[in-house]
Structures are given as structure tokens and as C-alpha cells.
N, C-alpha and C positions, 0 to 999 in steps of 0.2 A: 305272605308277602314280602318281595322279593330288592332284598336295595344291596348291590355287591356289593356297596364299603362298609352295610355291615358282618359282620361275621361271628360268631360261638368261639372264642376263649377257657376252658378249663377254671372253672374257680382258681386255685387251688396252687396249678402251672403259674409260670411267672409270662406276664401277656409275650408278642411278637414284638420288636421292635418294628415304627416305617418307617423305610426306609428316603434316603433326606436323596433328591433329585439338585441334585449340587448343578444340571443345563440349565436351566430355571430359576431364575426369579421373578418372586413374585408378580410382580407387575405380565410379566407375561403369563403368569399361570393364567392370572385375570382375565385378563387380554385372550385364552385360548379358549377360557370357557364362556365366557362371553360377559363375567359377573364386573367387569369396567366400565362404571356409568360414564361416558363422559362430558367435560366438565360443556358447562354453557356459557353462547357465543357475547350472549348477554347479557352484565352481573341486575339484580334487580337491582333494586331501589332500599336499602338495610332502613332507613326508617318507611315508614309506610303514610302519607300525606296526611289521615286524616292524624295522624302527631305532628306534621307540620305547624298544622291551624294549630294546635294549639297549645305550641314553640311560642307561638306567637301572643301570649296571654301570657307566660310566667314572666314572672323580671330576671333575667338576667345576673341583675350584681349579687355577686358574690360577695361581699363583701357584711359584717356579721359588729356588734356590739358586742367587745368585752367588756367585760362586767369589773375595775378596776380594782373593788373590794374584794373582788373572790379572793382569799385566806387557805384554804381547802388543803395547801401542801403545808404550811409552813404548821400543824399540829407538834400542840405543848406538852408537853405530858405536865402534870405537877406529883412530883414525883410523895411527898408527904402526904397524898392523897390513897395509894397506896398504904 
């Protein structure tokens, strides 16, 4: 298999450093190599139509009952029992 990006280096030798091309940016490289995907002109709908129908049946009331007798935060330790 011929792949110019791959090369063999000796195992116990330090690898060569890949030179940095300071003349171009990552965006320019993506455009040059054809890897930059253009943005869609029309944005897709974020919520599918089926889910919109389900949301009509859901209760949108965000209130909930708070148990006034909930005293879990007040823990009393009986030191005589220890």
C-alpha cells in the first residue's frame, strides 16, 4: 500500500518533528483540501414535528408542592445514645 503520509522511523531513534506551516491557518488548510463543509443555507427545525404535538399534551405548569413537614435538614444527634 502506498501512502505518502506514512513513513517508517527507527524504533529507538527520536522521531522527526513535523514542520509548521506558518503561512496558512487551519481554516485555509480545510478549504484547500476540500474538507470544509459549507453551512446549510436553511437551518433545520430543532424540534421534530412529532414532538411538537406531544408538547401540547404535556402540562407546562412548573410549580410543585413543597412538603412543609420536611425536616431532613434538621438532624438532632442524641449524645447520650452514643
